[in-house]
Backbone as CSV, one residue per row, in Angstrom:
resi,resn,N_x,N_y,N_z,CA_x,CA_y,CA_z,C_x,C_y,C_z
1,MET,35.810,-21.751,-21.633,34.906,-20.968,-22.441,33.471,-21.078,-21.913
2,MET,33.068,-22.297,-21.534,31.707,-22.529,-21.025,31.508,-21.805,-19.684
3,LYS,32.545,-21.815,-18.836,32.451,-21.132,-17.543,32.227,-19.640,-17.745
4,ARG,32.914,-19.065,-18.718,32.792,-17.634,-18.993,31.371,-17.302,-19.460
5,ALA,30.779,-18.148,-20.279,29.413,-17.923,-20.776,28.405,-18.011,-19.636
6,VAL,28.581,-19.006,-18.761,27.677,-19.163,-17.624,27.832,-17.984,-16.667
7,LEU,29.074,-17.583,-16.404,29.318,-16.443,-15.525,28.709,-15.168,-16.104
8,GLY,28.863,-14.988,-17.421,28.275,-13.823,-18.085,26.762,-13.816,-17.968
9,LEU,26.146,-14.977,-18.138,24.695,-15.093,-18.015,24.236,-14.792,-16.591
10,LEU,24.963,-15.283,-15.616,24.630,-15.006,-14.211,24.747,-13.519,-13.899
11,MET,25.790,-12.880,-14.381,25.974,-11.441,-14.146,24.837,-10.648,-14.799
12,TYR,24.495,-11.016,-16.029,23.412,-10.349,-16.743,22.100,-10.480,-15.972
13,THR,21.795,-11.681,-15.476,20.573,-11.936,-14.708,20.573,-11.122,-13.419
14,LEU,21.704,-11.073,-12.737,21.821,-10.315,-11.491,21.578,-8.830,-11.731
15,ILE,22.152,-8.307,-12.798,21.970,-6.886,-13.118,20.503,-6.606,-13.437
16,LEU,19.860,-7.466,-14.201,18.427,-7.283,-14.511,17.578,-7.306,-13.247
17,MET,17.883,-8.235,-12.348,17.126,-8.321,-11.094,17.317,-7.050,-10.276
18,LEU,18.527,-6.544,-10.237,18.821,-5.335,-9.487,18.078,-4.136,-10.067
19,ILE,18.097,-4.011,-11.384,17.412,-2.903,-12.046,15.904,-2.990,-11.823
20,SER,15.321,-4.160,-11.985,13.869,-4.284,-11.812,13.479,-4.047,-10.362
21,GLY,14.298,-4.458,-9.412,14.012,-4.216,-7.994,14.027,-2.740,-7.675
22,CYS,14.984,-2.015,-8.217,15.084,-0.580,-7.974,13.925,0.169,-8.605
23,SER,13.549,-0.211,-9.821,12.446,0.492,-10.477,11.126,0.210,-9.771
24,GLU,10.964,-0.999,-9.219,9.747,-1.321,-8.473,9.649,-0.455,-7.215
25,GLN,10.761,-0.265,-6.522,10.763,0.585,-5.327,10.439,2.025,-5.691
26,ALA,10.949,2.492,-6.840,10.676,3.855,-7.279,9.190,4.039,-7.568
27,VAL,8.571,3.060,-8.234,7.137,3.124,-8.531,6.345,3.127,-7.227
28,ASP,6.702,2.238,-6.288,6.028,2.208,-4.984,6.122,3.572,-4.318
29,GLY,7.309,4.163,-4.328,7.509,5.471,-3.701,6.665,6.543,-4.354
30,ASP,6.561,6.514,-5.695,5.755,7.505,-6.409,4.283,7.378,-6.044
31,ILE,3.791,6.155,-5.950,2.387,5.935,-5.587,2.123,6.439,-4.177
32,LEU,3.003,6.102,-3.249,2.824,6.525,-1.853,2.908,8.039,-1.726
33,LYS,3.841,8.668,-2.441,3.960,10.137,-2.402,2.725,10.798,-2.997
34,GLY,2.204,10.214,-4.092,0.998,10.761,-4.713,-0.198,10.688,-3.789
35,LEU,-0.340,9.563,-3.098,-1.432,9.391,-2.140,-1.306,10.399,-1.003
36,GLU,-0.106,10.523,-0.476,0.140,11.456,0.633,-0.137,12.897,0.212
37,ALA,0.335,13.290,-0.966,0.118,14.660,-1.447,-1.367,14.951,-1.634
38,SER,-2.094,13.988,-2.191,-3.522,14.177,-2.422,-4.288,14.329,-1.112
39,LEU,-3.961,13.501,-0.124,-4.644,13.605,1.168,-4.282,14.901,1.889
40,GLU,-3.028,15.313,1.780,-2.626,16.551,2.449,-3.328,17.764,1.862
41,THR,-3.599,17.766,0.550,-4.330,18.891,-0.044,-5.777,18.927,0.452
42,GLN,-6.256,17.788,0.988,-7.607,17.724,1.538,-7.617,17.937,3.054
43,GLY,-6.467,18.305,3.622,-6.400,18.616,5.053,-6.138,17.416,5.953
44,ILE,-5.708,16.301,5.386,-5.422,15.115,6.195,-3.915,14.891,6.213
45,SER,-3.339,14.860,7.409,-1.908,14.587,7.498,-1.683,13.083,7.622
46,MET,-0.591,12.636,7.017,-0.232,11.212,7.056,1.131,11.066,7.711
47,GLN,1.249,10.071,8.540,2.525,9.746,9.166,2.860,8.303,8.818
48,GLN,3.921,8.098,8.030,4.258,6.738,7.612,4.906,5.971,8.753
49,GLU,4.422,4.761,8.963,4.998,3.876,9.967,5.851,2.794,9.307
50,GLY,6.022,2.882,7.990,6.872,1.940,7.272,6.136,0.705,6.801
51,ARG,6.898,-0.153,6.159,6.348,-1.406,5.663,6.156,-2.341,6.848
52,GLN,5.010,-2.984,6.885,4.662,-3.850,8.010,5.158,-5.275,7.785
53,SER,5.507,-5.938,8.865,5.961,-7.327,8.761,4.808,-8.291,9.009
54,SER,3.614,-7.734,9.168,2.419,-8.563,9.344,1.337,-8.042,8.400
55,ASP,0.164,-8.635,8.472,-0.985,-8.231,7.651,-0.755,-8.434,6.158
56,ALA,0.065,-9.412,5.773,0.296,-9.682,4.355,-0.978,-10.215,3.704
57,LEU,-1.197,-9.795,2.486,-2.277,-10.315,1.643,-1.623,-10.756,0.345
58,GLU,-1.839,-12.012,-0.043,-1.244,-12.553,-1.265,0.272,-12.334,-1.282
59,LYS,0.887,-12.508,-0.126,2.342,-12.380,0.050,2.864,-10.967,-0.177
60,VAL,1.992,-9.966,-0.100,2.391,-8.565,-0.222,2.195,-7.910,1.136
61,TYR,3.262,-7.291,1.642,3.194,-6.609,2.933,2.862,-5.138,2.715
62,PRO,1.964,-4.595,3.531,1.499,-3.225,3.314,2.403,-2.166,3.945
63,TYR,2.213,-0.943,3.470,2.773,0.234,4.117,1.680,0.768,5.029
64,LYS,2.040,1.116,6.265,1.043,1.618,7.211,1.243,3.112,7.424
65,PHE,0.118,3.833,7.449,0.112,5.270,7.703,-0.954,5.585,8.743
66,THR,-0.630,6.437,9.696,-1.677,7.001,10.540,-2.142,8.263,9.819
67,ILE,-3.441,8.521,9.895,-4.008,9.692,9.236,-4.844,10.462,10.235
68,GLN,-4.825,11.783,10.103,-5.686,12.585,10.972,-5.853,13.993,10.423
69,ALA,-7.031,14.537,10.665,-7.323,15.916,10.298,-7.308,16.786,11.550
70,ASP,-7.522,16.176,12.714,-7.411,16.898,13.980,-6.784,15.963,15.018
71,PRO,-6.135,16.521,16.040,-5.386,15.702,16.992,-6.212,14.666,17.759
72,LYS,-7.523,14.853,17.825,-8.351,13.941,18.616,-8.815,12.708,17.847
73,SER,-8.650,12.711,16.514,-9.186,11.571,15.764,-8.147,11.003,14.806
74,GLU,-7.445,9.990,15.272,-6.413,9.360,14.464,-6.904,7.996,13.974
75,ASP,-6.893,7.792,12.677,-7.225,6.514,12.069,-5.974,6.023,11.363
76,TYR,-6.072,4.898,10.659,-4.906,4.455,9.903,-5.323,3.721,8.643
77,ILE,-4.375,3.660,7.720,-4.585,2.949,6.473,-3.417,1.993,6.238
78,LEU,-3.720,0.912,5.544,-2.700,-0.006,5.040,-2.743,0.101,3.523
79,VAL,-1.594,0.310,2.903,-1.510,0.459,1.458,-0.772,-0.748,0.887
80,TYR,-1.482,-1.517,0.068,-0.916,-2.695,-0.591,-0.686,-2.361,-2.059
81,LEU,0.486,-2.692,-2.571,0.811,-2.454,-3.974,1.062,-3.810,-4.634
82,PHE,0.079,-4.267,-5.401,0.118,-5.591,-6.018,0.649,-5.522,-7.443
83,ASP,0.904,-6.694,-8.012,1.374,-6.783,-9.392,0.231,-6.604,-10.393
84,GLY,-1.006,-6.902,-9.993,-2.120,-6.779,-10.930,-3.475,-6.792,-10.249
85,ASN,-4.520,-6.503,-11.034,-5.892,-6.425,-10.520,-6.384,-7.750,-9.950
86,ASN,-6.021,-8.872,-10.600,-6.473,-10.174,-10.111,-5.972,-10.442,-8.703
87,GLN,-4.762,-10.023,-8.424,-4.180,-10.205,-7.100,-4.947,-9.366,-6.068
88,VAL,-5.401,-8.186,-6.458,-6.186,-7.329,-5.552,-7.500,-8.031,-5.197
89,GLU,-8.186,-8.561,-6.206,-9.459,-9.249,-5.973,-9.276,-10.448,-5.049
90,GLN,-8.221,-11.222,-5.284,-7.945,-12.393,-4.452,-7.615,-11.970,-3.020
91,ALA,-6.870,-10.889,-2.876,-6.499,-10.391,-1.546,-7.735,-9.999,-0.746
92,ILE,-8.671,-9.333,-1.392,-9.897,-8.909,-0.706,-10.701,-10.129,-0.258
93,LYS,-10.739,-11.166,-1.083,-11.454,-12.387,-0.701,-10.847,-13.050,0.532
94,ASN,-9.534,-12.967,0.654,-8.825,-13.680,1.722,-8.428,-12.814,2.909
95,GLN,-8.855,-11.550,2.935,-8.353,-10.695,4.001,-9.017,-11.007,5.352
96,HIS,-8.202,-10.870,6.386,-8.659,-11.023,7.765,-7.715,-10.215,8.648
97,TYR,-8.285,-9.485,9.581,-7.494,-8.640,10.472,-7.928,-8.898,11.902
98,THR,-7.005,-8.699,12.818,-7.329,-8.766,14.234,-7.636,-7.339,14.684
99,ILE,-8.917,-7.052,14.853,-9.344,-5.705,15.221,-10.384,-5.792,16.332
100,THR,-10.639,-4.661,16.979,-11.647,-4.636,18.034,-13.034,-4.689,17.410
101,SER,-14.018,-4.990,18.214,-15.384,-5.076,17.701,-15.912,-3.715,17.251
102,LEU,-15.377,-2.638,17.797,-15.809,-1.297,17.424,-15.190,-0.849,16.096
103,THR,-13.974,-1.290,15.804,-13.260,-0.877,14.598,-13.974,-1.350,13.343
104,LYS,-14.093,-0.431,12.398,-14.636,-0.769,11.087,-13.548,-0.513,10.055
105,PHE,-13.630,-1.228,8.909,-12.663,-0.956,7.848,-13.348,-0.982,6.493
106,ALA,-12.720,-0.301,5.535,-13.248,-0.220,4.173,-12.107,-0.433,3.189
107,ASN,-12.398,-1.140,2.099,-11.430,-1.357,1.030,-11.648,-0.324,-0.061
108,ILE,-10.552,0.288,-0.498,-10.600,1.260,-1.579,-9.543,0.824,-2.592
109,THR,-9.958,0.612,-3.838,-9.022,0.097,-4.835,-8.941,0.997,-6.060
110,ASN,-7.800,0.913,-6.725,-7.595,1.557,-8.017,-6.485,0.775,-8.704
111,ALA,-6.831,0.087,-9.784,-5.878,-0.756,-10.526,-5.250,-1.777,-9.580
112,ASN,-3.938,-1.721,-9.396,-3.254,-2.709,-8.557,-3.006,-2.230,-7.128
113,VAL,-3.666,-1.155,-6.727,-3.494,-0.582,-5.385,-4.730,-0.887,-4.537
114,LEU,-4.487,-1.392,-3.336,-5.555,-1.612,-2.361,-5.207,-0.814,-1.115
115,VAL,-6.110,0.088,-0.736,-5.957,0.842,0.502,-7.057,0.367,1.436
116,VAL,-6.653,-0.097,2.620,-7.614,-0.534,3.621,-7.637,0.536,4.704
117,TYR,-8.797,1.157,4.858,-8.978,2.248,5.822,-9.589,1.681,7.092
118,PHE,-8.925,1.898,8.219,-9.403,1.428,9.523,-9.835,2.613,10.372
119,ALA,-11.055,2.530,10.911,-11.578,3.557,11.803,-11.813,2.914,13.177
120,PRO,-10.851,3.041,14.107,-11.002,2.428,15.429,-12.244,2.909,16.188
121,SER,-12.712,4.126,15.882,-13.906,4.652,16.550,-15.184,4.116,15.915
122,GLY,-15.049,3.437,14.767,-16.220,2.918,14.069,-16.816,3.892,13.075
123,ASP,-16.244,5.103,12.958,-16.790,6.144,12.084,-16.027,6.211,10.765
124,LEU,-16.444,5.417,9.787,-15.792,5.415,8.480,-16.074,6.686,7.680
125,ASP,-17.184,7.366,7.974,-17.542,8.560,7.213,-16.532,9.695,7.386
126,LYS,-15.758,9.630,8.458,-14.830,10.715,8.784,-13.835,10.978,7.644
127,TYR,-13.228,9.938,7.082,-12.194,10.119,6.067,-12.424,9.334,4.775
128,GLN,-13.400,8.442,4.737,-13.530,7.521,3.605,-13.632,8.231,2.265
129,LYS,-14.458,9.237,2.133,-14.643,9.942,0.857,-13.329,10.582,0.412
130,LYS,-12.608,11.191,1.327,-11.341,11.836,0.980,-10.297,10.800,0.557
131,ILE,-10.281,9.657,1.226,-9.343,8.596,0.849,-9.710,8.052,-0.529
132,GLU,-11.012,7.851,-0.775,-11.450,7.380,-2.100,-11.024,8.358,-3.190
133,ASP,-11.197,9.657,-2.937,-10.789,10.675,-3.919,-9.284,10.594,-4.186
134,ALA,-8.502,10.434,-3.121,-7.036,10.372,-3.265,-6.613,9.123,-4.037
135,VAL,-7.225,7.985,-3.722,-6.872,6.731,-4.405,-7.281,6.796,-5.875
136,ASN,-8.406,7.400,-6.172,-8.862,7.501,-7.554,-7.947,8.388,-8.407
137,GLN,-7.174,9.255,-7.763,-6.260,10.131,-8.495,-4.926,9.460,-8.815
138,LEU,-4.708,8.263,-8.261,-3.424,7.576,-8.511,-3.329,7.090,-9.941
């Protein structure tokens, strides 16, 4: 009888973990699609490079996208989806990237989302306002 109760509890826990994992992925997908749609309406195309295995902040790995409005100027963004605002603040305090001396980056936040915009040419003005507008719409 005790084995059956323990087995039932384990199955229940496993099902809950599976459901919460799936819903978290769905929310992540909705946020990423919303960001992409907003930028595309502003004339910026995004190409997803997938979830990165490096550049973790607070144990959260980002989604990387290349962005461009014309073929000659390609920049990129890292999109971090945290559990809460406090985690975003802590991540910004602890962030460090290996970049060239010319590359500049800017942090754009909204609730639990942190978008880090990298401009390898050093020109943040090129896309920053449009990215801020897109992130604010999330």
